[in-house]
N, C-alpha and C positions, 0 to 999 in steps of 0.2 A: 382423693385413690384413683377417678374417674378415667383421669389421662394420665396420670404419672408413668405407666408402659410407654403409651405411645409416644409420647415426648421424649422420655428414655429412648425408642428407636427411632426415633427418626434419624437423629445424627450419627445412630451407632457407622456408617461409609464414610462420613466424615472423621472421625476415629482412628478406624480402621484402612483410611485411606491409602498409607505406605504398603500395606498389606494388599490390598484390593490391586493396585496398580502395580507392583512388586512381579518381575518373572516368572511364570511358571518353574521354567529352567535357571535357576544364577547360578549354575556353574558352567553354564555354556562355554563361557569364556575361560576357562580354568582356573582362577583368577581365587577360587575360595578356600578354605582352608576346614570352614566348616557349614554344615547345612541346613536350618534348625537347629541347629544343638550340634548336631552328628557328626562328629569328623568322618570326612573324606580318606578315599586310599591312600591320595596324592597328597603329600607334604609341601607347604606352598609357603615361604619365606611370607610375603606380607602377612601373615593370623588376618584374612579378612572372613569376619562372621559373615554369611549369608544368611537370609531366608528367602521362602519359596511363596510367592505368590497367585493371584489371580491372573494377572495380567492384560488387565484391563485397561485400555486408553482412556485417556485423561477426558476424554469426549465420551467411553461411554460409560464412565465415573459420575462426571457433571450429569448425562442420562440420565441415570436412579432421580436423582433429585428432580430433572423436568419433569420426566413422566408422574412427575408425585402431581407438578403444585396443576400442570396442566388437568390429569386428572383432577385434584380438588378444585380446579377451577369451574370444570360442568361441573363437576356431582353438590356443589358445597350451593349454590342458587338453587337449585332443586330439593334440597336435603335442606331447605332454611324455608320455602315454602311446603313441604310436605311435615315439617316439624310443626311448625304453625299451625298446620292442617290436623293431625295424627294423634297431635301430645310429642310429650316428653319420653314415657316406660319405652313408647313402642323403638320413637327413637335409638332410645341411651341403647336399648338390647337389641337393635341392630346395627349401629356402629361403630359399637365394640370388637359387634362378631365380628366383623370385616378388618378391624383392624389384628385383632388377633389371626383369622383366614391368611391377611398379608404378609403377616412377619414369618408365622411356620412357612410358606410359601415359600421367602425369602430364603432362608435356614435348610428348608429342601431343595435350594438350585446349586447348592454348594456341591451338591454327592455327584454332581455333572462339571465337576473340575476339570477343566484342559477341554472340554468336549461345546461344540459350538452353540448345545442348549442349553446351556449354563445362564448366558445374557440375557437371554427371553425369557425363563423363568424370575430369575431376579425381577426383570422389568413388572413380568405380569403379578408378585408379590408386592410390587410399590404401586400400580395401578390398585390393587387393592388395599394394600396401609391406605395410599390415598384417598381411596374412594371411602373411607371410613373414620382417619384421623380431624380433618378440618367439622367434618358435620357433628363427631365428638362433643367439640370443641363449641361449637354452634348448642345443645343440646347442654352440654354442663353451666355455659351464660345465660340461658332461657330460665332452665332449671333456680338459679340463683338469683334473677330477678323474679323469678313469681315468690319468691319463701325469704327476700330481701326488699327492703324499702329506702327508699333516702340514705343517710351517709354509709348504715347499714351495710346497705346494695353494694356503693361503692368501697368499703373496707373487704366485703365478703368479694368483690370481682380481685381484688388485689391479693388476698390469701389464696385463691385458689391456681393465681397466674403463678405465685412464690412457693405454689408448693408440685404444679405441673415443670417452674424451671427445677425442682429440682428435683426432679427425674433428668432434664438435661445435662445439670452438674455433675450428676453424680454416675451420667455415661463421658462425659471425659473422665471424670477422675478415674474411675475402674474398668471403664472397657476393656483401657490397651492391658492394661496387667493382667486383667482377667484370660484375655486371648494371648498371652504369652506363656500362662502359668498351665489352662486348661486345650488351648486350640481354639481354633475360631468357627469351628462346627457350635462345642458346645457356648458357646459366644453370642451367636446368630440364635441357639433355640433356648439360651438366657432373656433374651426378648423378648421373645413370642410369651413365654413361662408368664412374663411379668404383662401382655397385654392380655395374658390369660386370667391374672389377677383384677387386670378392669374389666372383663365381664361380672364377674361375682359383683361385683362393687355397681354395674350397674344393675344387674339384679333388685342388689339392698335397694340402692337409689331410688327404683322403678317400687317397688314395694312403699318402702315412705313417701313418693310422692303420691301414690294412687290413697293408701290411706289416711295423708295429711288430707287430701284433698276433701273427701270423705266427710271428715269429721269434719270440718269447716265450711258445709253446705257449696262448696266451690266447685265442683268438676260439672257442672252443665254449664254454671257462667264461664269456664274456661274452654266448654268445648264452642258455645256461641259466640264468644270472642274472636276463636280462630278462625272460623268459617266466614268473619268480616274481611280477612287479609284475599285479597287476591292480585293474583302474579301480575296481572298490569296495569298495575298502582307503581309498579317502578317504573314508570314513564312519568309519573306526576313528582318523583324523588325532585329534590331543590337544588339548588347550583352549589351550595354549602356541603351536599352528599356527597356529589361529585367529586368537585374539590378535593375534599379527604380522601375521597376514596384514592385518586391517585396521588396525593400525597402519603400516604401510606402504601403502595408501589412503590414506589420509589424508596419510598425507606427500607423493605422489605428486599429490594433489587440490590441497594448497598451493603448490607450486613447481611442475611442470609446466603451468598453465594461463598460470600468471603471465608464465613463458616466452615462453609462443605469441605473447602480447599482449604483451611485457616492449618489443622495440623501439620502436612504436610512440606505449605509454604513454611513453617517456621522452623520443620522439619531442615529444609533440603538447604536455606536462603543460612541459618541462624546456628549451625551443627555446630561447624569449626570454631568457628566464634569463639559460642557460648558454651560448648557441648552439652547441647540439649540430648539427651533420649528423646525417643518417640511417645513414649509417656508422658515427661515434660513438655516436649508441643504439644500435648491435649490440655493439660493443666491449664496451660497461656491459652490455647485456642477456648476453653469453655465457659475461661476468664467474664466471658460478656453474661452468659447467661449466668453466674453468679448475680451481678450486677442487678439484675431484672429481680432475680430472686426474691435479695435483700432491700429492694426499694419499691417491686409491685406494693406489697400494703398500704406503706405510706404516700404512694401516687395515687392507690386507688381513693384513696379522699375528698380528693379532687374532681372523682369521679361523678356524673349524673347520668339517668337513665331516660330511654325510649318507651313507646309500648312495640311490638312488632317488631323483636331483635328479629327472630327467626329469616324472615324474607330481608334484612337489612345487613344482618353479619353475614347474609349467606354472598349475596353480589357483594361486598365491600372485599369477600372473603377468594370469591372468585375473580377479580378483579388482580388483587394482589399475585394471584396463584402462577396467572397469565402471565405476567410478568415478568415473576420469581424464575419460571420455565424456562420461558427465551431469554432473561438472563443468566441461564442453567449450561446452555446451549451453547450462549458465545464465549462465557468465561473457557468450557471447554474445550471449544477449535482453537482458542488463546493459545491455552496451553500444550495444546497438540501441534499449534500448526508454527506455530511464532517461535524459530531455535536457535534464537540470539540467546542470551543471560537478560536481556531485559523484558523480557515476557512475562515475568510478575508485574513490571514495574507498568506495564501494559493495560493490565489488568487493574492492579491497584485503579489507576486513572480514571477506566470505565467502571468502576466502582464510585468513586468520587464524583465523579461527571454527574450518574445518581443522585449520590445524597445530594447536589449541590440542587438536582430536580425536585429533590420533596422537603427541603428546605422553602425553594421557589411557592413549591405550591399550596406550605403553610401560609406563608403569608396570605398569595390567594385566597387561601380560605379567612382568614381577618379582616383578608380588605371585605370581604363581600357580606362578610355577617355582619362586618359596623355598617353598612348599606343601609342592610336588614332591621339594625335597628338594636347593632350587638349583643344577641342574647346568648353566641355559646361563650365570653368571656364576664357573665356575673356571676355573680353567689351563687350558689344552689335556690336559698332561700328568694331571691329577687328575682332568679328564672322562673321558678315558676311561675310565684306570683306575676311576673310579666304575659307568663301564657293560659294561665287563668281567668285574666281580664278578660285576655281575649288575641289570638291567633291573628287577627289584624293590624293590631298595632305594631306587629311585629313580622311576620311571615305571609302575610295575605289571610281573604277567609278559607277556611278547611270547614266542610260542608260538618257540621257533628252527628251525622248517620251512620253510629256503629263505631265512629273516630273519638279518641277525647282530644283533647285542647294540644297536648304536648304531642301529636301529631305533627303539629306546626313545625316542628324542626327541624322534618323529613322530606316537607313537599313544599314547589315553589306557591311563591305570593299569586292570587288573586286564581287558586286552584280549589274546581268542587270535584269532592267526589263524592258518586252518589249508589 
């Protein structure tokens, strides 16, 4: 439950995109017979039912995702390092509170509907939310890595992903219907309440973590291990790490900007053909999260771990978010500036190009890994044995001062870290 609420809130703008970009005064052309379900004085023969919105441009809407991503990119590198230094309890409480603050500020922004202050307040909320959400995921993964080992760890990662993505799925299935019944204001505050539940869970998890470490006499050991990680060690990360980081970045660019605009894309382009409602469009857009929710635990069985996940995950997430923020702005500009009926086609070509780049980097990762001994594609047992026998056989010589053999997965060959 630590990240359930934040995952639910992340894509709420996507589900509500039609509302966010709809005209503030939809009956300015005089073609509506009802506005927000209320009949107007003049009766119109076409019987059009209109809904008022926030009148954001496509660029402003995608900026909600871009500002989140760029904030995340800056914060998670420092957050990963700080989590390695300060520990899980402080990180969990701090970043879950930032998620709550961000969603609350975003909900407050709606009170300024029709005023120039609304968009800046929305962006401030997304900045706070972005500062907390990615970092909270790192804390959650780090806690899991501490308390689960081997296959249990991989399965735990899969289950955590599944439960987090359950929040994403429920957002696409419930938010539009809730908005139609109770209104946008209650919908946004509902997301803030879910993030509040995350803060409560962070308190419980932190207490359990502290008590558990004391019972196992691991607290001092963890503090010593955390102090060994240095921010400058990033420069020693291997080519495999960087290739994998860029592979993930292009994957995120190919998927998440589409999800951000998917509800409106499906509704606008397939409404006449298939008669999709706004709610049904949200169901289809959220199906990608359903797949990851169902298959996450199974795929987790194939995942193995490395030490110092805080800094490594922080840097990887930062690269992903930088690319995703740029992509969101590009997509928003395309949808705003390209006036032809082919604008969605150009967006899809752009996303496809990034997906192909992801595949290219995935191939390069495997080529680079094979050149270094093929550690990544071995079975977990053989991989651990190879690393225990000596990292020099695979990834070069790594100083044992403060580091374990598994750190060889991160660092370049012939690198000594003192």
